C-alpha atoms as a printed R data frame, in Angstrom:
    type eleno elety resid chain resno       x       y       z
1   ATOM     1    CA   MET     A     1 -35.600  32.968  14.926
2   ATOM     2    CA   SER     A     2 -35.478  29.800  12.791
3   ATOM     3    CA   HIS     A     3 -34.436  26.494  14.281
4   ATOM     4    CA   LEU     A     4 -31.191  26.408  12.225
5   ATOM     5    CA   ARG     A     5 -30.182  29.885  13.428
6   ATOM     6    CA   LEU     A     6 -30.927  28.808  16.989
7   ATOM     7    CA   VAL     A     7 -28.758  25.705  16.554
8   ATOM     8    CA   LEU     A     8 -25.859  27.770  15.211
9   ATOM     9    CA   ALA     A     9 -26.251  30.337  17.970
10  ATOM    10    CA   ASN     A    10 -26.106  27.612  20.621
11  ATOM    11    CA   LEU     A    11 -22.907  26.218  19.071
12  ATOM    12    CA   GLY     A    12 -21.388  29.686  19.326
13  ATOM    13    CA   ARG     A    13 -22.109  30.022  23.041
14  ATOM    14    CA   SER     A    14 -18.850  28.312  23.968
15  ATOM    15    CA   PRO     A    15 -16.563  28.760  20.957
16  ATOM    16    CA   LEU     A    16 -13.521  27.188  22.603
17  ATOM    17    CA   ARG     A    17 -15.407  24.023  23.599
18  ATOM    18    CA   SER     A    18 -16.953  23.728  20.129
19  ATOM    19    CA   LEU     A    19 -13.570  24.293  18.503
20  ATOM    20    CA   LEU     A    20 -11.803  21.665  20.620
21  ATOM    21    CA   THR     A    21 -14.560  19.090  20.119
22  ATOM    22    CA   GLY     A    22 -14.674  19.795  16.387
23  ATOM    23    CA   GLY     A    23 -10.896  19.546  16.183
24  ATOM    24    CA   ALA     A    24 -10.939  16.118  17.826
25  ATOM    25    CA   ILE     A    25 -13.586  14.910  15.363
26  ATOM    26    CA   ALA     A    26 -11.703  16.381  12.406
27  ATOM    27    CA   LEU     A    27  -8.462  14.639  13.390
28  ATOM    28    CA   ALA     A    28 -10.275  11.313  13.861
29  ATOM    29    CA   VAL     A    29 -11.920  11.579  10.433
30  ATOM    30    CA   LEU     A    30  -8.602  12.622   8.886
31  ATOM    31    CA   LEU     A    31  -6.896   9.537  10.337
32  ATOM    32    CA   VAL     A    32  -9.685   7.243   9.169
33  ATOM    33    CA   CYS     A    33  -9.620   8.670   5.632
34  ATOM    34    CA   ILE     A    34  -5.843   8.258   5.361
35  ATOM    35    CA   LEU     A    35  -6.037   4.645   6.527
36  ATOM    36    CA   LEU     A    36  -8.938   3.888   4.200
37  ATOM    37    CA   THR     A    37  -6.646   4.737   1.270
38  ATOM    38    CA   MET     A    38  -4.142   2.033   2.247
39  ATOM    39    CA   PRO     A    39  -5.798  -1.037   0.661
40  ATOM    40    CA   ALA     A    40  -6.185   0.790  -2.667
41  ATOM    41    CA   GLY     A    41  -2.700   2.267  -2.250
42  ATOM    42    CA   LEU     A    42  -1.131  -1.162  -1.754
43  ATOM    43    CA   ASP     A    43  -3.000  -2.454  -4.793
44  ATOM    44    CA   ALA     A    44  -1.765   0.499  -6.851
45  ATOM    45    CA   LEU     A    45   1.772  -0.181  -5.668
46  ATOM    46    CA   LEU     A    46   1.533  -3.801  -6.789
47  ATOM    47    CA   ASN     A    47   0.108  -2.740 -10.155
48  ATOM    48    CA   ARG     A    48   2.995  -0.310 -10.464
49  ATOM    49    CA   ILE     A    49   5.699  -2.930  -9.981
50  ATOM    50    CA   ALA     A    50   4.006  -5.958 -11.564
51  ATOM    51    CA   SER     A    51   2.909  -6.981 -15.043
52  ATOM    52    CA   ASN     A    52  -0.334  -8.821 -15.777
53  ATOM    53    CA   THR     A    53   1.390 -11.090 -18.296
54  ATOM    54    CA   ARG     A    54   4.378 -12.314 -16.248
55  ATOM    55    CA   ILE     A    55   4.337 -15.466 -14.165
56  ATOM    56    CA   SER     A    56   6.789 -16.638 -11.532
57  ATOM    57    CA   VAL     A    57   7.688 -20.325 -11.380
58  ATOM    58    CA   VAL     A    58   9.366 -21.557  -8.191
59  ATOM    59    CA   ASN     A    59   9.908 -24.839  -6.414
60  ATOM    60    CA   LYS     A    60   6.727 -25.962  -4.693
61  ATOM    61    CA   ALA     A    61   8.733 -26.615  -1.520
62  ATOM    62    CA   GLY     A    62   9.677 -22.946  -1.261
63  ATOM    63    CA   LEU     A    63  11.627 -20.125  -2.814
64  ATOM    64    CA   VAL     A    64  14.916 -21.240  -1.244
65  ATOM    65    CA   TYR     A    65  14.755 -24.640  -2.978
66  ATOM    66    CA   PRO     A    66  16.168 -24.751  -6.526
67  ATOM    67    CA   MET     A    67  14.731 -26.232  -9.711
68  ATOM    68    CA   PRO     A    68  16.568 -27.917 -12.600
69  ATOM    69    CA   TYR     A    69  17.819 -25.356 -15.092
70  ATOM    70    CA   ALA     A    70  16.273 -27.447 -17.890
71  ATOM    71    CA   PHE     A    71  12.786 -26.401 -16.734
72  ATOM    72    CA   ALA     A    72  13.260 -23.011 -18.407
73  ATOM    73    CA   ARG     A    73  13.816 -24.603 -21.811
74  ATOM    74    CA   LYS     A    74  10.783 -26.876 -21.395
75  ATOM    75    CA   ILE     A    75   8.564 -23.983 -20.311
76  ATOM    76    CA   ARG     A    76   9.572 -21.952 -23.369
77  ATOM    77    CA   ALA     A    77   8.162 -24.727 -25.583
78  ATOM    78    CA   LEU     A    78   4.681 -24.589 -24.032
79  ATOM    79    CA   PRO     A    79   1.774 -23.065 -26.005
80  ATOM    80    CA   GLY     A    80   0.964 -19.498 -25.022
81  ATOM    81    CA   VAL     A    81   4.447 -18.750 -23.669
82  ATOM    82    CA   GLU     A    82   6.114 -15.730 -25.260
83  ATOM    83    CA   ASP     A    83   9.439 -16.389 -23.529
84  ATOM    84    CA   ALA     A    84  10.912 -17.511 -20.222
85  ATOM    85    CA   MET     A    85  14.040 -16.489 -18.329
86  ATOM    86    CA   ALA     A    86  15.740 -18.482 -15.591
87  ATOM    87    CA   GLN     A    87  17.526 -16.665 -12.818
88  ATOM    88    CA   VAL     A    88  19.474 -17.684  -9.745
89  ATOM    89    CA   TRP     A    89  20.391 -15.689  -6.665
90  ATOM    90    CA   PHE     A    90  24.021 -14.579  -6.751
91  ATOM    91    CA   GLY     A    91  24.027 -12.798  -3.386
92  ATOM    92    CA   GLY     A    92  26.908 -10.509  -4.252
93  ATOM    93    CA   ALA     A    93  28.245  -8.067  -1.671
94  ATOM    94    CA   PHE     A    94  29.725  -4.779  -2.852
95  ATOM    95    CA   GLU     A    95  30.339  -2.613   0.213
96  ATOM    96    CA   GLU     A    96  31.222  -5.232   2.796
97  ATOM    97    CA   GLU     A    97  31.983  -8.905   2.613
98  ATOM    98    CA   GLY     A    98  28.967 -10.921   3.720
99  ATOM    99    CA   ARG     A    99  26.533  -7.983   3.496
100 ATOM   100    CA   VAL     A   100  24.203  -7.885   0.505
101 ATOM   101    CA   THR     A   101  22.838  -4.357   0.065
102 ATOM   102    CA   PHE     A   102  20.846  -4.826  -3.152
103 ATOM   103    CA   PRO     A   103  19.308  -7.878  -4.896
104 ATOM   104    CA   ASN     A   104  21.470  -9.374  -7.632
105 ATOM   105    CA   PHE     A   105  20.836 -12.368  -9.860
106 ATOM   106    CA   ALA     A   106  22.489 -14.331 -12.664
107 ATOM   107    CA   VAL     A   107  20.054 -14.404 -15.601
108 ATOM   108    CA   GLU     A   108  19.821 -15.713 -19.144
109 ATOM   109    CA   THR     A   109  20.852 -12.716 -21.210
110 ATOM   110    CA   ASP     A   110  19.158 -13.867 -24.437
111 ATOM   111    CA   HIS     A   111  15.697 -13.761 -22.890
112 ATOM   112    CA   VAL     A   112  15.675 -10.481 -20.937
113 ATOM   113    CA   GLU     A   113  14.298  -8.372 -23.775
114 ATOM   114    CA   ARG     A   114  11.209 -10.497 -24.458
115 ATOM   115    CA   VAL     A   115  10.394 -11.257 -20.815
116 ATOM   116    CA   TYR     A   116  10.779  -7.621 -19.654
117 ATOM   117    CA   PRO     A   117   9.798  -5.410 -22.618
118 ATOM   118    CA   ASP     A   118   7.959  -3.029 -20.278
119 ATOM   119    CA   TRP     A   119  11.194  -2.142 -18.463
120 ATOM   120    CA   ASN     A   120  12.352  -0.153 -21.501
121 ATOM   121    CA   ILE     A   121  16.017  -1.123 -21.303
122 ATOM   122    CA   SER     A   122  17.921   0.470 -24.186
123 ATOM   123    CA   PRO     A   123  18.456  -1.772 -27.250
124 ATOM   124    CA   GLN     A   124  22.183  -0.977 -27.163
125 ATOM   125    CA   GLY     A   125  22.360  -1.974 -23.513
126 ATOM   126    CA   LEU     A   126  20.586  -5.276 -24.191
127 ATOM   127    CA   ALA     A   127  22.921  -5.960 -27.115
128 ATOM   128    CA   ASP     A   128  25.978  -5.268 -24.938
129 ATOM   129    CA   PHE     A   129  24.550  -7.482 -22.197
130 ATOM   130    CA   LYS     A   130  24.496 -10.365 -24.676
131 ATOM   131    CA   ARG     A   131  27.876  -9.474 -26.165
132 ATOM   132    CA   TYR     A   132  30.014  -9.064 -23.055
133 ATOM   133    CA   ARG     A   133  30.419 -12.037 -20.789
134 ATOM   134    CA   ASP     A   134  31.059  -9.756 -17.793
135 ATOM   135    CA   GLY     A   135  28.178  -7.372 -18.603
136 ATOM   136    CA   ALA     A   136  25.717  -6.242 -15.955
137 ATOM   137    CA   ILE     A   137  22.406  -4.370 -16.019
138 ATOM   138    CA   VAL     A   138  21.676  -2.290 -12.912
139 ATOM   139    CA   GLY     A   139  18.510  -0.610 -11.640
140 ATOM   140    CA   ARG     A   140  18.446   3.179 -11.517
141 ATOM   141    CA   GLU     A   141  17.987   3.296  -7.746
142 ATOM   142    CA   THR     A   142  21.159   1.276  -7.153
143 ATOM   143    CA   MET     A   143  23.056   3.320  -9.758
144 ATOM   144    CA   LYS     A   144  22.147   6.518  -7.905
145 ATOM   145    CA   LYS     A   145  22.941   5.041  -4.510
146 ATOM   146    CA   TYR     A   146  26.540   4.202  -5.430
147 ATOM   147    CA   GLY     A   147  27.138   6.890  -8.038
148 ATOM   148    CA   TRP     A   148  27.661   4.347 -10.804
149 ATOM   149    CA   LYS     A   149  27.268   5.010 -14.498
150 ATOM   150    CA   VAL     A   150  27.254   2.918 -17.637
151 ATOM   151    CA   GLY     A   151  30.803   1.789 -18.411
152 ATOM   152    CA   ASP     A   152  31.935   1.542 -14.767
153 ATOM   153    CA   ARG     A   153  33.521  -1.663 -13.515
154 ATOM   154    CA   ILE     A   154  32.601  -3.166 -10.156
155 ATOM   155    CA   THR     A   155  33.376  -6.339  -8.215
156 ATOM   156    CA   LEU     A   156  30.792  -8.431  -6.395
157 ATOM   157    CA   ARG     A   157  31.813 -11.056  -3.831
158 ATOM   158    CA   SER     A   158  29.177 -13.786  -3.673
159 ATOM   159    CA   THR     A   159  27.882 -14.877  -0.297
160 ATOM   160    CA   VAL     A   160  26.393 -18.028  -1.859
161 ATOM   161    CA   TRP     A   161  28.835 -19.229  -4.500
162 ATOM   162    CA   PRO     A   162  32.649 -19.503  -4.388
163 ATOM   163    CA   ALA     A   163  32.984 -16.728  -6.943
164 ATOM   164    CA   ASP     A   164  34.062 -13.083  -6.971
165 ATOM   165    CA   LEU     A   165  33.046 -11.546 -10.293
166 ATOM   166    CA   ASP     A   166  34.344  -8.402 -11.981
167 ATOM   167    CA   LEU     A   167  31.465  -6.773 -13.841
168 ATOM   168    CA   ARG     A   168  31.072  -4.062 -16.452
169 ATOM   169    CA   ILE     A   169  27.879  -1.995 -16.223
170 ATOM   170    CA   VAL     A   170  26.453  -1.989 -19.758
171 ATOM   171    CA   ALA     A   171  22.913  -0.685 -19.182
172 ATOM   172    CA   GLU     A   172  20.555   0.873 -16.686
173 ATOM   173    CA   ILE     A   173  17.004  -0.210 -15.913
174 ATOM   174    CA   PRO     A   174  15.284   3.179 -16.386
175 ATOM   175    CA   SER     A   175  12.883   2.781 -13.500
176 ATOM   176    CA   ASP     A   176  13.081   3.477  -9.781
177 ATOM   177    CA   ARG     A   177  10.966   0.404  -9.075
178 ATOM   178    CA   ALA     A   178  13.799  -2.069  -9.738
179 ATOM   179    CA   PRO     A   179  16.911  -1.735  -7.526
180 ATOM   180    CA   ILE     A   180  18.265  -5.051  -8.829
181 ATOM   181    CA   LEU     A   181  21.441  -6.043 -10.654
182 ATOM   182    CA   TRP     A   182  21.516  -8.699 -13.377
183 ATOM   183    CA   LEU     A   183  24.674 -10.467 -14.439
184 ATOM   184    CA   ASN     A   184  25.345 -13.083 -17.121
185 ATOM   185    CA   TRP     A   185  24.310 -16.639 -16.252
186 ATOM   186    CA   GLU     A   186  27.114 -18.093 -18.389
187 ATOM   187    CA   TYR     A   187  29.688 -15.920 -16.640
188 ATOM   188    CA   LEU     A   188  28.750 -17.382 -13.270
189 ATOM   189    CA   ALA     A   189  28.547 -20.913 -14.680
190 ATOM   190    CA   GLN     A   190  32.055 -20.647 -16.151
191 ATOM   191    CA   ALA     A   191  33.455 -19.203 -12.919
192 ATOM   192    CA   LEU     A   192  32.014 -22.148 -10.987
193 ATOM   193    CA   GLU     A   193  33.287 -24.683 -13.522
194 ATOM   194    CA   ALA     A   194  36.782 -23.298 -13.024
195 ATOM   195    CA   LYS     A   195  36.415 -24.268  -9.365
196 ATOM   196    CA   GLY     A   196  35.061 -27.720 -10.154
197 ATOM   197    CA   ARG     A   197  31.382 -26.935  -9.564
198 ATOM   198    CA   LYS     A   198  28.370 -26.795 -11.841
199 ATOM   199    CA   LEU     A   199  25.483 -24.361 -11.764
200 ATOM   200    CA   GLY     A   200  22.659 -26.303 -13.425
201 ATOM   201    CA   ILE     A   201  19.832 -24.877 -11.272
202 ATOM   202    CA   ALA     A   202  17.319 -22.058 -11.335
203 ATOM   203    CA   GLY     A   203  15.840 -20.246  -8.372
204 ATOM   204    CA   ILE     A   204  12.983 -18.606 -10.291
205 ATOM   205    CA   VAL     A   205  11.808 -18.863 -13.877
206 ATOM   206    CA   TRP     A   206  10.011 -15.756 -15.045
207 ATOM   207    CA   VAL     A   207   7.543 -16.458 -17.833
208 ATOM   208    CA   ARG     A   208   5.906 -13.942 -20.115
209 ATOM   209    CA   VAL     A   209   2.562 -14.962 -21.583
210 ATOM   210    CA   SER     A   210   1.549 -13.879 -25.064
211 ATOM   211    CA   ASP     A   211  -2.042 -13.028 -24.144
212 ATOM   212    CA   PRO     A   212  -3.283 -11.928 -20.679
213 ATOM   213    CA   LYS     A   213  -6.323 -14.167 -21.203
214 ATOM   214    CA   GLU     A   214  -3.997 -17.184 -21.372
215 ATOM   215    CA   VAL     A   215  -2.302 -16.589 -18.007
216 ATOM   216    CA   ASN     A   216  -4.344 -19.125 -16.035
217 ATOM   217    CA   SER     A   217  -4.096 -21.821 -18.702
218 ATOM   218    CA   VAL     A   218  -0.329 -21.344 -19.013
219 ATOM   219    CA   MET     A   219   0.043 -21.617 -15.235
220 ATOM   220    CA   LEU     A   220  -1.842 -24.922 -15.313
221 ATOM   221    CA   ARG     A   221   0.322 -26.217 -18.179
222 ATOM   222    CA   ILE     A   222   3.493 -25.398 -16.249
223 ATOM   223    CA   GLN     A   223   2.267 -27.155 -13.130
224 ATOM   224    CA   GLU     A   224   1.246 -30.163 -15.208
225 ATOM   225    CA   LEU     A   225   4.652 -30.178 -16.909
226 ATOM   226    CA   THR     A   226   6.505 -30.516 -13.602
227 ATOM   227    CA   ARG     A   227   4.023 -32.810 -11.850
228 ATOM   228    CA   ASN     A   228   5.704 -35.882 -10.336
229 ATOM   229    CA   SER     A   229   9.135 -34.511 -11.306
230 ATOM   230    CA   GLU     A   230  12.114 -34.147  -8.997
231 ATOM   231    CA   ALA     A   231  11.003 -30.585  -8.264
232 ATOM   232    CA   GLU     A   232   7.305 -29.850  -8.627
233 ATOM   233    CA   THR     A   233   6.609 -26.180  -9.147
234 ATOM   234    CA   SER     A   234   4.250 -23.503  -7.911
235 ATOM   235    CA   THR     A   235   3.149 -20.698 -10.222
236 ATOM   236    CA   GLN     A   236   1.878 -17.221  -9.443
237 ATOM   237    CA   THR     A   237   1.226 -14.052 -11.350
238 ATOM   238    CA   GLU     A   238   3.833 -11.393 -10.765
239 ATOM   239    CA   LYS     A   239   1.336  -9.355  -8.766
240 ATOM   240    CA   SER     A   240   0.560 -12.314  -6.479
241 ATOM   241    CA   PHE     A   241   4.266 -13.059  -6.128
242 ATOM   242    CA   PHE     A   242   5.044  -9.571  -4.864
243 ATOM   243    CA   SER     A   243   1.879  -9.322  -2.768
244 ATOM   244    CA   SER     A   244   3.116 -12.265  -0.678
245 ATOM   245    CA   PHE     A   245   5.968 -10.028   0.460
246 ATOM   246    CA   PHE     A   246   3.426  -7.458   1.667
247 ATOM   247    CA   GLY     A   247   1.566  -9.946   3.877
248 ATOM   248    CA   SER     A   248   2.993  -8.530   7.095
249 ATOM   249    CA   LEU     A   249   2.241  -4.996   5.912
250 ATOM   250    CA   GLU     A   250  -1.391  -5.911   5.236
251 ATOM   251    CA   GLY     A   251  -1.626  -7.307   8.778
252 ATOM   252    CA   PHE     A   252  -0.194  -4.047  10.078
253 ATOM   253    CA   VAL     A   253  -2.827  -2.114   8.135
254 ATOM   254    CA   THR     A   254  -5.534  -4.277   9.732
255 ATOM   255    CA   ILE     A   255  -4.184  -3.456  13.187
256 ATOM   256    CA   LEU     A   256  -4.160   0.237  12.313
257 ATOM   257    CA   MET     A   257  -7.767   0.032  11.163
258 ATOM   258    CA   ILE     A   258  -8.761  -1.565  14.488
259 ATOM   259    CA   VAL     A   259  -6.930   1.148  16.402
260 ATOM   260    CA   THR     A   260  -8.640   3.775  14.262
261 ATOM   261    CA   GLY     A   261 -12.009   2.254  15.086
262 ATOM   262    CA   LEU     A   262 -11.190   2.506  18.787
263 ATOM   263    CA   VAL     A   263 -10.094   6.119  18.316
264 ATOM   264    CA   SER     A   264 -13.399   6.858  16.586
265 ATOM   265    CA   LEU     A   265 -15.257   5.277  19.493
266 ATOM   266    CA   CYS     A   266 -13.321   7.477  21.914
267 ATOM   267    CA   ILE     A   267 -14.294  10.525  19.854
268 ATOM   268    CA   VAL     A   268 -17.949   9.471  20.119
269 ATOM   269    CA   PHE     A   269 -17.613   9.437  23.919
270 ATOM   270    CA   ILE     A   270 -15.870  12.824  23.887
271 ATOM   271    CA   ALA     A   271 -18.558  14.353  21.694
272 ATOM   272    CA   GLY     A   272 -21.276  12.724  23.799
273 ATOM   273    CA   ASN     A   273 -19.772  14.135  26.978
274 ATOM   274    CA   THR     A   274 -19.614  17.584  25.408
275 ATOM   275    CA   ALA     A   275 -23.267  17.350  24.355
276 ATOM   276    CA   SER     A   276 -24.277  16.222  27.865
277 ATOM   277    CA   MET     A   277 -22.448  19.180  29.447
278 ATOM   278    CA   ALA     A   278 -24.160  21.587  27.068
279 ATOM   279    CA   VAL     A   279 -27.574  20.132  27.896
280 ATOM   280    CA   ARG     A   280 -26.972  20.311  31.658
281 ATOM   281    CA   GLU     A   281 -25.839  23.938  31.412
282 ATOM   282    CA   ARG     A   282 -29.010  24.840  29.525
283 ATOM   283    CA   ALA     A   283 -31.486  22.857  31.618
284 ATOM   284    CA   GLY     A   284 -33.316  25.990  32.725
285 ATOM   285    CA   GLU     A   285 -33.530  27.333  29.205
286 ATOM   286    CA   ILE     A   286 -34.894  24.006  27.946
287 ATOM   287    CA   ALA     A   287 -37.522  24.021  30.724
288 ATOM   288    CA   VAL     A   288 -38.593  27.532  29.738
289 ATOM   289    CA   LEU     A   289 -38.874  26.498  26.083
290 ATOM   290    CA   LYS     A   290 -41.147  23.655  27.108
291 ATOM   291    CA   ALA     A   291 -43.177  25.972  29.297
292 ATOM   292    CA   ILE     A   292 -43.855  28.428  26.475
293 ATOM   293    CA   GLY     A   293 -45.027  25.689  24.130
294 ATOM   294    CA   PHE     A   294 -42.037  24.004  22.456
295 ATOM   295    CA   ARG     A   295 -42.785  20.313  21.990
296 ATOM   296    CA   GLY     A   296 -40.379  17.618  23.205
297 ATOM   297    CA   ALA     A   297 -39.802  16.389  19.647
298 ATOM   298    CA   THR     A   298 -38.740  19.888  18.554
299 ATOM   299    CA   ILE     A   299 -36.296  20.251  21.439
300 ATOM   300    CA   PHE     A   300 -34.954  16.744  20.813
301 ATOM   301    CA   SER     A   301 -34.354  17.468  17.117
302 ATOM   302    CA   MET     A   302 -32.667  20.807  17.887
303 ATOM   303    CA   LEU     A   303 -30.285  19.276  20.426
304 ATOM   304    CA   VAL     A   304 -29.367  16.396  18.081
305 ATOM   305    CA   ALA     A   305 -28.953  18.884  15.249
306 ATOM   306    CA   GLU     A   306 -26.341  20.780  17.278
307 ATOM   307    CA   THR     A   307 -24.043  17.746  17.620
308 ATOM   308    CA   VAL     A   308 -24.720  16.639  14.044
309 ATOM   309    CA   VAL     A   309 -23.921  20.074  12.561
310 ATOM   310    CA   LEU     A   310 -20.745  20.363  14.629
311 ATOM   311    CA   SER     A   311 -19.654  16.830  13.762
312 ATOM   312    CA   VAL     A   312 -20.398  17.117  10.023
313 ATOM   313    CA   LEU     A   313 -18.620  20.473   9.734
314 ATOM   314    CA   ALA     A   314 -15.606  19.082  11.596
315 ATOM   315    CA   GLY     A   315 -15.725  15.850   9.582
316 ATOM   316    CA   GLY     A   316 -15.847  17.838   6.349
317 ATOM   317    CA   ALA     A   317 -12.750  19.713   7.484
318 ATOM   318    CA   GLY     A   318 -11.032  16.406   8.271
319 ATOM   319    CA   VAL     A   319 -11.910  15.000   4.839
320 ATOM   320    CA   GLY     A   320 -10.641  18.185   3.190
321 ATOM   321    CA   LEU     A   321  -7.357  17.947   5.068
322 ATOM   322    CA   ALA     A   322  -7.024  14.303   4.015
323 ATOM   323    CA   VAL     A   323  -7.535  15.254   0.358
324 ATOM   324    CA   LEU     A   324  -4.940  18.039   0.574
325 ATOM   325    CA   LEU     A   325  -2.455  15.807   2.385
326 ATOM   326    CA   THR     A   326  -2.674  12.953  -0.113
327 ATOM   327    CA   ARG     A   327  -2.412  15.393  -3.025
328 ATOM   328    CA   ALA     A   328   0.700  16.905  -1.463
329 ATOM   329    CA   LEU     A   329   2.190  13.430  -1.007
330 ATOM   330    CA   ARG     A   330   1.395  12.574  -4.619
331 ATOM   331    CA   GLU     A   331   3.132  15.741  -5.810
332 ATOM   332    CA   ALA     A   332   6.138  15.004  -3.592
333 ATOM   333    CA   ALA     A   333   6.211  11.391  -4.816
334 ATOM   334    CA   THR     A   334   6.523  12.435  -8.455
335 ATOM   335    CA   GLY     A   335  10.061  11.625  -9.525
336 ATOM   336    CA   SER     A   336  11.070  10.352  -6.079
337 ATOM   337    CA   ALA     A   337  12.105   6.717  -5.604
338 ATOM   338    CA   GLN     A   338  11.654   6.882  -1.835
339 ATOM   339    CA   LEU     A   339   8.213   8.521  -1.893
340 ATOM   340    CA   GLY     A   340   7.035   6.936  -5.128
341 ATOM   341    CA   PRO     A   341   4.723   4.343  -3.490
342 ATOM   342    CA   LEU     A   342   2.881   7.109  -1.612
343 ATOM   343    CA   GLY     A   343   1.515   8.413  -4.909
344 ATOM   344    CA   GLY     A   344  -1.025   5.576  -4.919
345 ATOM   345    CA   PHE     A   345  -2.657   6.595  -1.633
346 ATOM   346    CA   ILE     A   346  -5.509   8.781  -2.880
347 ATOM   347    CA   VAL     A   347  -8.670   9.954  -1.121
348 ATOM   348    CA   ASN     A   348 -11.233   9.081  -3.776
349 ATOM   349    CA   GLN     A   349 -14.980   9.734  -3.811
350 ATOM   350    CA   THR     A   350 -15.734   6.555  -1.877
351 ATOM   351    CA   VAL     A   351 -13.359   7.518   0.926
352 ATOM   352    CA   VAL     A   352 -14.842  11.031   1.036
353 ATOM   353    CA   LEU     A   353 -18.341   9.617   1.442
354 ATOM   354    CA   GLN     A   354 -17.152   7.195   4.127
355 ATOM   355    CA   GLY     A   355 -15.483  10.036   6.038
356 ATOM   356    CA   LEU     A   356 -18.612  12.181   5.904
357 ATOM   357    CA   ALA     A   357 -20.774   9.215   6.922
358 ATOM   358    CA   LEU     A   358 -18.496   8.604   9.906
359 ATOM   359    CA   SER     A   359 -18.786  12.233  11.022
360 ATOM   360    CA   LEU     A   360 -22.580  12.054  10.682
361 ATOM   361    CA   LEU     A   361 -22.637   8.839  12.720
362 ATOM   362    CA   ILE     A   362 -20.491  10.429  15.449
363 ATOM   363    CA   GLY     A   363 -22.872  13.382  15.653
364 ATOM   364    CA   LEU     A   364 -25.982  11.198  15.831
365 ATOM   365    CA   VAL     A   365 -24.632   8.728  18.398
366 ATOM   366    CA   ALA     A   366 -23.138  11.476  20.569
367 ATOM   367    CA   GLY     A   367 -26.275  13.614  20.554
368 ATOM   368    CA   LEU     A   368 -29.088  11.068  20.839
369 ATOM   369    CA   ILE     A   369 -28.834  10.105  24.525
370 ATOM   370    CA   PRO     A   370 -28.457  13.583  26.099
371 ATOM   371    CA   ALA     A   371 -31.084  15.007  23.725
372 ATOM   372    CA   TRP     A   372 -33.535  12.208  24.553
373 ATOM   373    CA   GLY     A   373 -33.057  12.711  28.282
374 ATOM   374    CA   ALA     A   374 -33.580  16.465  28.048
375 ATOM   375    CA   ALA     A   375 -36.635  16.186  25.783
376 ATOM   376    CA   ARG     A   376 -38.540  13.720  27.960
377 ATOM   377    CA   LYS     A   377 -37.797  15.256  31.386
378 ATOM   378    CA   PRO     A   378 -40.885  17.024  32.824
379 ATOM   379    CA   VAL     A   379 -40.770  20.822  33.152
380 ATOM   380    CA   ALA     A   380 -41.582  20.826  36.872
381 ATOM   381    CA   GLN     A   381 -38.811  18.375  37.678
382 ATOM   382    CA   THR     A   382 -36.292  20.381  35.695
383 ATOM   383    CA   LEU     A   383 -37.257  23.639  37.428
384 ATOM   384    CA   ARG     A   384 -37.039  21.993  40.892
385 ATOM   385    CA   GLU     A   385 -33.502  20.746  40.084
386 ATOM   386    CA   ILE     A   386 -32.461  24.264  39.079
387 ATOM   387    CA   PHE     A   387 -34.185  26.268  41.757
């Protein structure tokens, strides 16, 4: 009988124990593989919602501090800037007074098309947004949530400004990634003027750069433009801007990775205990093998091979389950706003190799100590302990 056949036969001696140990290893590898997809998944999510040619400009003191509205006009005159659009938080409540259920901003209607060409808003909708003072553009997710359609009229009660605005929905943002509502900057400004107040500020200025290679230089020009002004600015790419909102999520992922490492360590102990039990049960058999001429190195390699084969087979099953699970999530995420971000969590070749390497490591670490002890124990001592 070959050594491999002997290894497989020994694994089959206690099928239930092998199955339970293998199942624990498979679940641990599955969990690790899923979590290893999270950094790439978060990056894919950011790439999905962000453009590499848009820049956010905010007050250096923080997002809640405004900037002069005139900054937008000055930024548009800088070299390398395709266009810039100022926006200010309106904070309008639709369902309940004082409860904002979706983000809504007053924006410069003349600059939406050139700053957000990748959002594919219909030309007719953009034209109507410029034409009608009370026009509004709404994201598809919000349209679905409230059952709105183009042409509907709604009223938003601001939680920030002394203004309740009646709006006409003139276009939809044809993407589930943007649940926002945009209304006309001038409409809000005129409503405030009627109450004796002036707008004159911007919360964020979104800038579109003509060439992706010019992004860094344009950011420096903007910061230089506002240096020593009444409101110095901070600039970020759109991806960096949104990634700041995922800071707590990234910390959560780190915690999960630590927990997964501890789970993997527990699995090593479980597999090691299983290997030790198997060696103790077969002490007499191992002594006989030594007595008939099997060398200690051969016995050591066979015992380690048992845990390694079991661990690798179980780890391969765990990796396979992870691949199937992420593929199923990607299929379910297609066309779904709620599950859409899950489409970026993919078990790629690197994750597969890491999962298999982890299963190999578990098998080696779990099998080395009991195999070493059994291989070096003298035959006479083993037989005395048994008989």
